[in-house]
PDB file with SEQRES, HELIX, SHEET and CRYST1 records, atoms N, CA, C and O in Angstrom:
SEQRES   1 A   74  MET ALA VAL ILE ALA SER SER ARG ASP SER VAL ILE VAL          
SEQRES   2 A   74  ILE THR LEU GLN THR GLY GLN THR PRO GLN GLY ALA PRO          
SEQRES   3 A   74  ILE LEU ARG GLN ARG SER LEU ALA ASN VAL ARG ALA THR          
SEQRES   4 A   74  ALA THR ASP GLN ASP VAL TYR ASP ILE ALA ALA ALA LEU          
SEQRES   5 A   74  TYR GLY LEU GLN ASP HIS SER LEU ILE GLY VAL ARG ARG          
SEQRES   6 A   74  ASP ASN ARG VAL ASP LEU VAL GLU ALA                          
HELIX    1 AA1 ASP A   42  TYR A   53  1                                  12    
SHEET    1 AA1 3 PRO A  26  ARG A  37  0                                        
SHEET    2 AA1 3 VAL A   3  GLN A  20 -1                                        
SHEET    3 AA1 3 SER A  59  GLU A  73 -1                                        
CRYST1    1.000    1.000    1.000  90.00  90.00  90.00 P 1           1          
ATOM      1  N   MET A   1      98.531 -37.161 -34.898  1.00  0.00           N  
ATOM      2  CA  MET A   1      99.623 -38.095 -34.721  1.00  0.00           C  
ATOM      3  C   MET A   1      99.849 -38.872 -36.017  1.00  0.00           C  
ATOM      4  O   MET A   1      98.924 -39.094 -36.800  1.00  0.00           O  
ATOM      5  N   ALA A   2     101.063 -39.267 -36.216  1.00  0.00           N  
ATOM      6  CA  ALA A   2     101.417 -40.060 -37.393  1.00  0.00           C  
ATOM      7  C   ALA A   2     101.077 -41.525 -37.150  1.00  0.00           C  
ATOM      8  O   ALA A   2     101.102 -42.015 -36.021  1.00  0.00           O  
ATOM      9  N   VAL A   3     100.764 -42.197 -38.231  1.00  0.00           N  
ATOM     10  CA  VAL A   3     100.430 -43.620 -38.171  1.00  0.00           C  
ATOM     11  C   VAL A   3     101.428 -44.375 -39.033  1.00  0.00           C  
ATOM     12  O   VAL A   3     101.752 -43.960 -40.145  1.00  0.00           O  
ATOM     13  N   ILE A   4     101.907 -45.487 -38.500  1.00  0.00           N  
ATOM     14  CA  ILE A   4     102.833 -46.352 -39.236  1.00  0.00           C  
ATOM     15  C   ILE A   4     102.068 -47.600 -39.668  1.00  0.00           C  
ATOM     16  O   ILE A   4     101.412 -48.254 -38.858  1.00  0.00           O  
ATOM     17  N   ALA A   5     102.164 -47.916 -40.948  1.00  0.00           N  
ATOM     18  CA  ALA A   5     101.512 -49.108 -41.490  1.00  0.00           C  
ATOM     19  C   ALA A   5     102.561 -50.177 -41.756  1.00  0.00           C  
ATOM     20  O   ALA A   5     103.588 -49.911 -42.380  1.00  0.00           O  
ATOM     21  N   SER A   6     102.295 -51.388 -41.279  1.00  0.00           N  
ATOM     22  CA  SER A   6     103.204 -52.500 -41.557  1.00  0.00           C  
ATOM     23  C   SER A   6     102.391 -53.680 -42.086  1.00  0.00           C  
ATOM     24  O   SER A   6     101.371 -54.061 -41.510  1.00  0.00           O  
ATOM     25  N   SER A   7     102.859 -54.240 -43.180  1.00  0.00           N  
ATOM     26  CA  SER A   7     102.157 -55.359 -43.822  1.00  0.00           C  
ATOM     27  C   SER A   7     102.201 -56.596 -42.954  1.00  0.00           C  
ATOM     28  O   SER A   7     103.240 -56.931 -42.386  1.00  0.00           O  
ATOM     29  N   ARG A   8     101.056 -57.283 -42.851  1.00  0.00           N  
ATOM     30  CA  ARG A   8     100.985 -58.546 -42.117  1.00  0.00           C  
ATOM     31  C   ARG A   8     100.956 -59.716 -43.078  1.00  0.00           C  
ATOM     32  O   ARG A   8     101.950 -60.422 -43.246  1.00  0.00           O  
ATOM     33  N   ASP A   9      99.839 -59.911 -43.690  1.00  0.00           N  
ATOM     34  CA  ASP A   9      99.655 -61.017 -44.622  1.00  0.00           C  
ATOM     35  C   ASP A   9      98.524 -60.659 -45.577  1.00  0.00           C  
ATOM     36  O   ASP A   9      98.028 -59.533 -45.563  1.00  0.00           O  
ATOM     37  N   SER A  10      98.123 -61.603 -46.395  1.00  0.00           N  
ATOM     38  CA  SER A  10      97.054 -61.370 -47.364  1.00  0.00           C  
ATOM     39  C   SER A  10      96.051 -62.505 -47.314  1.00  0.00           C  
ATOM     40  O   SER A  10      96.308 -63.572 -46.758  1.00  0.00           O  
ATOM     41  N   VAL A  11      94.914 -62.245 -47.905  1.00  0.00           N  
ATOM     42  CA  VAL A  11      93.875 -63.250 -48.093  1.00  0.00           C  
ATOM     43  C   VAL A  11      93.567 -63.283 -49.583  1.00  0.00           C  
ATOM     44  O   VAL A  11      93.384 -62.237 -50.206  1.00  0.00           O  
ATOM     45  N   ILE A  12      93.510 -64.479 -50.154  1.00  0.00           N  
ATOM     46  CA  ILE A  12      93.110 -64.624 -51.547  1.00  0.00           C  
ATOM     47  C   ILE A  12      91.618 -64.939 -51.541  1.00  0.00           C  
ATOM     48  O   ILE A  12      91.171 -65.852 -50.846  1.00  0.00           O  
ATOM     49  N   VAL A  13      90.860 -64.187 -52.312  1.00  0.00           N  
ATOM     50  CA  VAL A  13      89.425 -64.422 -52.444  1.00  0.00           C  
ATOM     51  C   VAL A  13      89.166 -64.855 -53.887  1.00  0.00           C  
ATOM     52  O   VAL A  13      89.424 -64.105 -54.829  1.00  0.00           O  
ATOM     53  N   ILE A  14      88.657 -66.061 -54.041  1.00  0.00           N  
ATOM     54  CA  ILE A  14      88.419 -66.643 -55.365  1.00  0.00           C  
ATOM     55  C   ILE A  14      86.917 -66.668 -55.617  1.00  0.00           C  
ATOM     56  O   ILE A  14      86.146 -67.092 -54.756  1.00  0.00           O  
ATOM     57  N   THR A  15      86.502 -66.214 -56.793  1.00  0.00           N  
ATOM     58  CA  THR A  15      85.103 -66.258 -57.196  1.00  0.00           C  
ATOM     59  C   THR A  15      84.932 -67.346 -58.241  1.00  0.00           C  
ATOM     60  O   THR A  15      85.629 -67.365 -59.256  1.00  0.00           O  
ATOM     61  N   LEU A  16      83.989 -68.260 -57.981  1.00  0.00           N  
ATOM     62  CA  LEU A  16      83.712 -69.389 -58.861  1.00  0.00           C  
ATOM     63  C   LEU A  16      82.272 -69.342 -59.339  1.00  0.00           C  
ATOM     64  O   LEU A  16      81.386 -68.875 -58.623  1.00  0.00           O  
ATOM     65  N   GLN A  17      82.043 -69.825 -60.548  1.00  0.00           N  
ATOM     66  CA  GLN A  17      80.673 -70.005 -61.020  1.00  0.00           C  
ATOM     67  C   GLN A  17      80.312 -71.457 -60.784  1.00  0.00           C  
ATOM     68  O   GLN A  17      80.910 -72.361 -61.369  1.00  0.00           O  
ATOM     69  N   THR A  18      79.321 -71.676 -59.914  1.00  0.00           N  
ATOM     70  CA  THR A  18      78.952 -73.038 -59.535  1.00  0.00           C  
ATOM     71  C   THR A  18      77.734 -73.551 -60.280  1.00  0.00           C  
ATOM     72  O   THR A  18      77.352 -74.710 -60.118  1.00  0.00           O  
ATOM     73  N   GLY A  19      77.125 -72.712 -61.086  1.00  0.00           N  
ATOM     74  CA  GLY A  19      75.951 -73.148 -61.841  1.00  0.00           C  
ATOM     75  C   GLY A  19      75.232 -71.966 -62.438  1.00  0.00           C  
ATOM     76  O   GLY A  19      75.776 -70.868 -62.548  1.00  0.00           O  
ATOM     77  N   GLN A  20      73.971 -72.220 -62.829  1.00  0.00           N  
ATOM     78  CA  GLN A  20      73.121 -71.182 -63.397  1.00  0.00           C  
ATOM     79  C   GLN A  20      71.731 -71.285 -62.798  1.00  0.00           C  
ATOM     80  O   GLN A  20      71.259 -72.368 -62.453  1.00  0.00           O  
ATOM     81  N   THR A  21      71.092 -70.141 -62.684  1.00  0.00           N  
ATOM     82  CA  THR A  21      69.702 -70.115 -62.245  1.00  0.00           C  
ATOM     83  C   THR A  21      68.824 -70.588 -63.404  1.00  0.00           C  
ATOM     84  O   THR A  21      69.294 -70.660 -64.539  1.00  0.00           O  
ATOM     85  N   PRO A  22      67.572 -70.907 -63.140  1.00  0.00           N  
ATOM     86  CA  PRO A  22      66.678 -71.292 -64.236  1.00  0.00           C  
ATOM     87  C   PRO A  22      66.541 -70.209 -65.325  1.00  0.00           C  
ATOM     88  O   PRO A  22      66.209 -70.508 -66.472  1.00  0.00           O  
ATOM     89  N   GLN A  23      66.801 -68.954 -64.945  1.00  0.00           N  
ATOM     90  CA  GLN A  23      66.728 -67.865 -65.908  1.00  0.00           C  
ATOM     91  C   GLN A  23      68.033 -67.696 -66.694  1.00  0.00           C  
ATOM     92  O   GLN A  23      68.091 -66.887 -67.620  1.00  0.00           O  
ATOM     93  N   GLY A  24      69.058 -68.434 -66.343  1.00  0.00           N  
ATOM     94  CA  GLY A  24      70.325 -68.377 -67.050  1.00  0.00           C  
ATOM     95  C   GLY A  24      71.381 -67.485 -66.422  1.00  0.00           C  
ATOM     96  O   GLY A  24      72.478 -67.361 -66.966  1.00  0.00           O  
ATOM     97  N   ALA A  25      71.080 -66.868 -65.303  1.00  0.00           N  
ATOM     98  CA  ALA A  25      72.056 -66.020 -64.613  1.00  0.00           C  
ATOM     99  C   ALA A  25      73.066 -66.905 -63.874  1.00  0.00           C  
ATOM    100  O   ALA A  25      72.694 -67.965 -63.371  1.00  0.00           O  
ATOM    101  N   PRO A  26      74.325 -66.493 -63.800  1.00  0.00           N  
ATOM    102  CA  PRO A  26      75.322 -67.317 -63.122  1.00  0.00           C  
ATOM    103  C   PRO A  26      75.122 -67.327 -61.605  1.00  0.00           C  
ATOM    104  O   PRO A  26      74.717 -66.328 -61.010  1.00  0.00           O  
ATOM    105  N   ILE A  27      75.413 -68.467 -61.000  1.00  0.00           N  
ATOM    106  CA  ILE A  27      75.447 -68.591 -59.541  1.00  0.00           C  
ATOM    107  C   ILE A  27      76.916 -68.524 -59.151  1.00  0.00           C  
ATOM    108  O   ILE A  27      77.711 -69.379 -59.543  1.00  0.00           O  
ATOM    109  N   LEU A  28      77.274 -67.502 -58.374  1.00  0.00           N  
ATOM    110  CA  LEU A  28      78.664 -67.280 -57.996  1.00  0.00           C  
ATOM    111  C   LEU A  28      78.870 -67.579 -56.521  1.00  0.00           C  
ATOM    112  O   LEU A  28      78.010 -67.285 -55.690  1.00  0.00           O  
ATOM    113  N   ARG A  29      80.007 -68.161 -56.207  1.00  0.00           N  
ATOM    114  CA  ARG A  29      80.411 -68.440 -54.830  1.00  0.00           C  
ATOM    115  C   ARG A  29      81.843 -67.945 -54.641  1.00  0.00           C  
ATOM    116  O   ARG A  29      82.647 -67.941 -55.573  1.00  0.00           O  
ATOM    117  N   GLN A  30      82.140 -67.526 -53.407  1.00  0.00           N  
ATOM    118  CA  GLN A  30      83.501 -67.087 -53.093  1.00  0.00           C  
ATOM    119  C   GLN A  30      84.129 -68.024 -52.075  1.00  0.00           C  
ATOM    120  O   GLN A  30      83.468 -68.512 -51.158  1.00  0.00           O  
ATOM    121  N   ARG A  31      85.404 -68.259 -52.257  1.00  0.00           N  
ATOM    122  CA  ARG A  31      86.205 -69.040 -51.320  1.00  0.00           C  
ATOM    123  C   ARG A  31      87.424 -68.202 -50.951  1.00  0.00           C  
ATOM    124  O   ARG A  31      87.939 -67.447 -51.776  1.00  0.00           O  
ATOM    125  N   SER A  32      87.883 -68.337 -49.711  1.00  0.00           N  
ATOM    126  CA  SER A  32      89.029 -67.557 -49.245  1.00  0.00           C  
ATOM    127  C   SER A  32      90.150 -68.467 -48.787  1.00  0.00           C  
ATOM    128  O   SER A  32      89.915 -69.527 -48.207  1.00  0.00           O  
ATOM    129  N   LEU A  33      91.360 -68.041 -49.054  1.00  0.00           N  
ATOM    130  CA  LEU A  33      92.566 -68.703 -48.560  1.00  0.00           C  
ATOM    131  C   LEU A  33      93.337 -67.667 -47.756  1.00  0.00           C  
ATOM    132  O   LEU A  33      93.782 -66.657 -48.301  1.00  0.00           O  
ATOM    133  N   ALA A  34      93.495 -67.914 -46.468  1.00  0.00           N  
ATOM    134  CA  ALA A  34      94.132 -66.944 -45.573  1.00  0.00           C  
ATOM    135  C   ALA A  34      95.622 -67.232 -45.393  1.00  0.00           C  
ATOM    136  O   ALA A  34      96.136 -68.253 -45.851  1.00  0.00           O  
ATOM    137  N   ASN A  35      96.286 -66.326 -44.730  1.00  0.00           N  
ATOM    138  CA  ASN A  35      97.689 -66.441 -44.331  1.00  0.00           C  
ATOM    139  C   ASN A  35      98.653 -66.511 -45.500  1.00  0.00           C  
ATOM    140  O   ASN A  35      99.644 -67.239 -45.449  1.00  0.00           O  
ATOM    141  N   VAL A  36      98.370 -65.761 -46.546  1.00  0.00           N  
ATOM    142  CA  VAL A  36      99.295 -65.652 -47.668  1.00  0.00           C  
ATOM    143  C   VAL A  36     100.353 -64.625 -47.287  1.00  0.00           C  
ATOM    144  O   VAL A  36     100.019 -63.537 -46.816  1.00  0.00           O  
ATOM    145  N   ARG A  37     101.589 -64.949 -47.480  1.00  0.00           N  
ATOM    146  CA  ARG A  37     102.664 -64.032 -47.094  1.00  0.00           C  
ATOM    147  C   ARG A  37     102.574 -62.711 -47.838  1.00  0.00           C  
ATOM    148  O   ARG A  37     102.273 -62.675 -49.031  1.00  0.00           O  
ATOM    149  N   ALA A  38     102.835 -61.635 -47.126  1.00  0.00           N  
ATOM    150  CA  ALA A  38     102.800 -60.305 -47.727  1.00  0.00           C  
ATOM    151  C   ALA A  38     103.873 -60.152 -48.794  1.00  0.00           C  
ATOM    152  O   ALA A  38     103.742 -59.314 -49.686  1.00  0.00           O  
ATOM    153  N   THR A  39     104.928 -60.948 -48.713  1.00  0.00           N  
ATOM    154  CA  THR A  39     106.025 -60.842 -49.677  1.00  0.00           C  
ATOM    155  C   THR A  39     105.761 -61.606 -50.971  1.00  0.00           C  
ATOM    156  O   THR A  39     106.531 -61.485 -51.924  1.00  0.00           O  
ATOM    157  N   ALA A  40     104.692 -62.385 -51.018  1.00  0.00           N  
ATOM    158  CA  ALA A  40     104.363 -63.135 -52.241  1.00  0.00           C  
ATOM    159  C   ALA A  40     103.975 -62.145 -53.340  1.00  0.00           C  
ATOM    160  O   ALA A  40     103.255 -61.179 -53.085  1.00  0.00           O  
ATOM    161  N   THR A  41     104.449 -62.387 -54.553  1.00  0.00           N  
ATOM    162  CA  THR A  41     104.122 -61.490 -55.660  1.00  0.00           C  
ATOM    163  C   THR A  41     102.689 -61.723 -56.121  1.00  0.00           C  
ATOM    164  O   THR A  41     102.120 -62.795 -55.915  1.00  0.00           O  
ATOM    165  N   ASP A  42     102.125 -60.711 -56.739  1.00  0.00           N  
ATOM    166  CA  ASP A  42     100.762 -60.834 -57.249  1.00  0.00           C  
ATOM    167  C   ASP A  42     100.660 -61.946 -58.290  1.00  0.00           C  
ATOM    168  O   ASP A  42      99.663 -62.666 -58.335  1.00  0.00           O  
ATOM    169  N   GLN A  43     101.675 -62.085 -59.114  1.00  0.00           N  
ATOM    170  CA  GLN A  43     101.675 -63.134 -60.136  1.00  0.00           C  
ATOM    171  C   GLN A  43     101.662 -64.512 -59.491  1.00  0.00           C  
ATOM    172  O   GLN A  43     100.930 -65.398 -59.931  1.00  0.00           O  
ATOM    173  N   ASP A  44     102.470 -64.697 -58.449  1.00  0.00           N  
ATOM    174  CA  ASP A  44     102.506 -65.981 -57.747  1.00  0.00           C  
ATOM    175  C   ASP A  44     101.160 -66.295 -57.098  1.00  0.00           C  
ATOM    176  O   ASP A  44     100.690 -67.431 -57.152  1.00  0.00           O  
ATOM    177  N   VAL A  45     100.544 -65.293 -56.488  1.00  0.00           N  
ATOM    178  CA  VAL A  45      99.248 -65.477 -55.849  1.00  0.00           C  
ATOM    179  C   VAL A  45      98.213 -65.904 -56.888  1.00  0.00           C  
ATOM    180  O   VAL A  45      97.443 -66.834 -56.650  1.00  0.00           O  
ATOM    181  N   TYR A  46      98.193 -65.238 -58.023  1.00  0.00           N  
ATOM    182  CA  TYR A  46      97.236 -65.582 -59.076  1.00  0.00           C  
ATOM    183  C   TYR A  46      97.502 -66.986 -59.620  1.00  0.00           C  
ATOM    184  O   TYR A  46      96.572 -67.770 -59.805  1.00  0.00           O  
ATOM    185  N   ASP A  47      98.769 -67.297 -59.874  1.00  0.00           N  
ATOM    186  CA  ASP A  47      99.115 -68.610 -60.427  1.00  0.00           C  
ATOM    187  C   ASP A  47      98.698 -69.745 -59.496  1.00  0.00           C  
ATOM    188  O   ASP A  47      98.187 -70.766 -59.956  1.00  0.00           O  
ATOM    189  N   ILE A  48      98.909 -69.577 -58.203  1.00  0.00           N  
ATOM    190  CA  ILE A  48      98.528 -70.607 -57.228  1.00  0.00           C  
ATOM    191  C   ILE A  48      97.009 -70.766 -57.192  1.00  0.00           C  
ATOM    192  O   ILE A  48      96.501 -71.888 -57.190  1.00  0.00           O  
ATOM    193  N   ALA A  49      96.284 -69.650 -57.162  1.00  0.00           N  
ATOM    194  CA  ALA A  49      94.823 -69.720 -57.138  1.00  0.00           C  
ATOM    195  C   ALA A  49      94.299 -70.392 -58.402  1.00  0.00           C  
ATOM    196  O   ALA A  49      93.407 -71.237 -58.330  1.00  0.00           O  
ATOM    197  N   ALA A  50      94.840 -70.027 -59.547  1.00  0.00           N  
ATOM    198  CA  ALA A  50      94.389 -70.616 -60.813  1.00  0.00           C  
ATOM    199  C   ALA A  50      94.706 -72.108 -60.862  1.00  0.00           C  
ATOM    200  O   ALA A  50      93.899 -72.895 -61.357  1.00  0.00           O  
ATOM    201  N   ALA A  51      95.870 -72.503 -60.356  1.00  0.00           N  
ATOM    202  CA  ALA A  51      96.245 -73.918 -60.364  1.00  0.00           C  
ATOM    203  C   ALA A  51      95.353 -74.728 -59.418  1.00  0.00           C  
ATOM    204  O   ALA A  51      94.880 -75.804 -59.785  1.00  0.00           O  
ATOM    205  N   LEU A  52      95.122 -74.221 -58.217  1.00  0.00           N  
ATOM    206  CA  LEU A  52      94.287 -74.945 -57.248  1.00  0.00           C  
ATOM    207  C   LEU A  52      92.848 -75.084 -57.729  1.00  0.00           C  
ATOM    208  O   LEU A  52      92.268 -76.169 -57.684  1.00  0.00           O  
ATOM    209  N   TYR A  53      92.292 -73.999 -58.178  1.00  0.00           N  
ATOM    210  CA  TYR A  53      90.887 -74.037 -58.562  1.00  0.00           C  
ATOM    211  C   TYR A  53      90.686 -74.516 -59.991  1.00  0.00           C  
ATOM    212  O   TYR A  53      89.552 -74.751 -60.409  1.00  0.00           O  
ATOM    213  N   GLY A  54      91.766 -74.664 -60.743  1.00  0.00           N  
ATOM    214  CA  GLY A  54      91.683 -75.280 -62.057  1.00  0.00           C  
ATOM    215  C   GLY A  54      91.439 -76.771 -61.975  1.00  0.00           C  
ATOM    216  O   GLY A  54      91.079 -77.397 -62.972  1.00  0.00           O  
ATOM    217  N   LEU A  55      91.630 -77.350 -60.800  1.00  0.00           N  
ATOM    218  CA  LEU A  55      91.400 -78.778 -60.591  1.00  0.00           C  
ATOM    219  C   LEU A  55      89.921 -79.095 -60.358  1.00  0.00           C  
ATOM    220  O   LEU A  55      89.542 -80.263 -60.279  1.00  0.00           O  
ATOM    221  N   GLN A  56      89.097 -78.073 -60.250  1.00  0.00           N  
ATOM    222  CA  GLN A  56      87.673 -78.261 -59.987  1.00  0.00           C  
ATOM    223  C   GLN A  56      86.866 -78.245 -61.277  1.00  0.00           C  
ATOM    224  O   GLN A  56      87.360 -77.879 -62.344  1.00  0.00           O  
ATOM    225  N   ASP A  57      85.618 -78.651 -61.146  1.00  0.00           N  
ATOM    226  CA  ASP A  57      84.697 -78.603 -62.275  1.00  0.00           C  
ATOM    227  C   ASP A  57      84.133 -77.199 -62.486  1.00  0.00           C  
ATOM    228  O   ASP A  57      83.666 -76.878 -63.579  1.00  0.00           O  
ATOM    229  N   HIS A  58      84.174 -76.358 -61.447  1.00  0.00           N  
ATOM    230  CA  HIS A  58      83.598 -75.019 -61.519  1.00  0.00           C  
ATOM    231  C   HIS A  58      84.537 -74.053 -62.235  1.00  0.00           C  
ATOM    232  O   HIS A  58      85.758 -74.202 -62.185  1.00  0.00           O  
ATOM    233  N   SER A  59      83.949 -73.064 -62.900  1.00  0.00           N  
ATOM    234  CA  SER A  59      84.731 -72.071 -63.641  1.00  0.00           C  
ATOM    235  C   SER A  59      85.258 -70.990 -62.703  1.00  0.00           C  
ATOM    236  O   SER A  59      84.526 -70.460 -61.867  1.00  0.00           O  
ATOM    237  N   LEU A  60      86.532 -70.675 -62.858  1.00  0.00           N  
ATOM    238  CA  LEU A  60      87.157 -69.600 -62.092  1.00  0.00           C  
ATOM    239  C   LEU A  60      86.766 -68.275 -62.738  1.00  0.00           C  
ATOM    240  O   LEU A  60      87.048 -68.042 -63.913  1.00  0.00           O  
ATOM    241  N   ILE A  61      86.118 -67.411 -61.964  1.00  0.00           N  
ATOM    242  CA  ILE A  61      85.644 -66.123 -62.472  1.00  0.00           C  
ATOM    243  C   ILE A  61      86.628 -65.008 -62.134  1.00  0.00           C  
ATOM    244  O   ILE A  61      86.889 -64.142 -62.969  1.00  0.00           O  
ATOM    245  N   GLY A  62      87.176 -65.018 -60.919  1.00  0.00           N  
ATOM    246  CA  GLY A  62      88.081 -63.936 -60.532  1.00  0.00           C  
ATOM    247  C   GLY A  62      88.908 -64.289 -59.319  1.00  0.00           C  
ATOM    248  O   GLY A  62      88.550 -65.156 -58.522  1.00  0.00           O  
ATOM    249  N   VAL A  63      90.038 -63.585 -59.199  1.00  0.00           N  
ATOM    250  CA  VAL A  63      90.937 -63.749 -58.056  1.00  0.00           C  
ATOM    251  C   VAL A  63      91.198 -62.351 -57.497  1.00  0.00           C  
ATOM    252  O   VAL A  63      91.566 -61.434 -58.232  1.00  0.00           O  
ATOM    253  N   ARG A  64      91.003 -62.202 -56.182  1.00  0.00           N  
ATOM    254  CA  ARG A  64      91.248 -60.920 -55.521  1.00  0.00           C  
ATOM    255  C   ARG A  64      92.217 -61.143 -54.366  1.00  0.00           C  
ATOM    256  O   ARG A  64      92.163 -62.167 -53.685  1.00  0.00           O  
ATOM    257  N   ARG A  65      93.089 -60.186 -54.156  1.00  0.00           N  
ATOM    258  CA  ARG A  65      94.028 -60.257 -53.038  1.00  0.00           C  
ATOM    259  C   ARG A  65      93.692 -59.132 -52.073  1.00  0.00           C  
ATOM    260  O   ARG A  65      93.710 -57.958 -52.445  1.00  0.00           O  
ATOM    261  N   ASP A  66      93.384 -59.493 -50.832  1.00  0.00           N  
ATOM    262  CA  ASP A  66      93.114 -58.512 -49.779  1.00  0.00           C  
ATOM    263  C   ASP A  66      94.320 -58.485 -48.851  1.00  0.00           C  
ATOM    264  O   ASP A  66      94.602 -59.463 -48.158  1.00  0.00           O  
ATOM    265  N   ASN A  67      95.027 -57.366 -48.841  1.00  0.00           N  
ATOM    266  CA  ASN A  67      96.206 -57.223 -47.993  1.00  0.00           C  
ATOM    267  C   ASN A  67      95.795 -56.743 -46.619  1.00  0.00           C  
ATOM    268  O   ASN A  67      94.975 -55.834 -46.491  1.00  0.00           O  
ATOM    269  N   ARG A  68      96.356 -57.345 -45.602  1.00  0.00           N  
ATOM    270  CA  ARG A  68      96.099 -56.950 -44.219  1.00  0.00           C  
ATOM    271  C   ARG A  68      97.280 -56.121 -43.727  1.00  0.00           C  
ATOM    272  O   ARG A  68      98.442 -56.470 -43.937  1.00  0.00           O  
ATOM    273  N   VAL A  69      96.952 -55.027 -43.073  1.00  0.00           N  
ATOM    274  CA  VAL A  69      97.977 -54.093 -42.620  1.00  0.00           C  
ATOM    275  C   VAL A  69      97.698 -53.734 -41.174  1.00  0.00           C  
ATOM    276  O   VAL A  69      96.557 -53.446 -40.812  1.00  0.00           O  
ATOM    277  N   ASP A  70      98.742 -53.748 -40.337  1.00  0.00           N  
ATOM    278  CA  ASP A  70      98.622 -53.262 -38.956  1.00  0.00           C  
ATOM    279  C   ASP A  70      98.920 -51.773 -38.948  1.00  0.00           C  
ATOM    280  O   ASP A  70      99.905 -51.321 -39.532  1.00  0.00           O  
ATOM    281  N   LEU A  71      98.057 -51.015 -38.279  1.00  0.00           N  
ATOM    282  CA  LEU A  71      98.253 -49.567 -38.136  1.00  0.00           C  
ATOM    283  C   LEU A  71      98.564 -49.261 -36.686  1.00  0.00           C  
ATOM    284  O   LEU A  71      97.843 -49.677 -35.779  1.00  0.00           O  
ATOM    285  N   VAL A  72      99.666 -48.517 -36.476  1.00  0.00           N  
ATOM    286  CA  VAL A  72     100.113 -48.185 -35.124  1.00  0.00           C  
ATOM    287  C   VAL A  72     100.456 -46.706 -35.063  1.00  0.00           C  
ATOM    288  O   VAL A  72     101.071 -46.162 -35.980  1.00  0.00           O  
ATOM    289  N   GLU A  73     100.054 -46.058 -33.974  1.00  0.00           N  
ATOM    290  CA  GLU A  73     100.429 -44.653 -33.794  1.00  0.00           C  
ATOM    291  C   GLU A  73     101.923 -44.551 -33.493  1.00  0.00           C  
ATOM    292  O   GLU A  73     102.482 -45.339 -32.731  1.00  0.00           O  
ATOM    293  N   ALA A  74     102.536 -43.571 -34.107  1.00  0.00           N  
ATOM    294  CA  ALA A  74     103.974 -43.361 -33.887  1.00  0.00           C  
ATOM    295  C   ALA A  74     104.223 -42.398 -32.767  1.00  0.00           C  
ATOM    296  O   ALA A  74     105.376 -42.108 -32.447  1.00  0.00           O  
TER     297      ALA A  74                                                      
END                                                                             
C-alpha cells in the first residue's frame, strides 16, 4: 500500500556547552523547543535559536531541526 506523508511541525534541539570536566572535556546539554511550524524556514529557525540562546552565559554548540511527519496509508 502507498503511504502519504504530511508535515506536522518541528522541534528545535539546541546543544549548549555548560562547562568542562576536570580533565578539560566539554560538558554538553541539550534543550528542545517544540511546536515550530513546518513552514518556518531553516534560516529563521537557526536565527531564533541563536538569538534566544545568545542571551545565556553558555556557549551555543549546535542547532538541529527535527521535523515531525504524519504517515497515513492511502
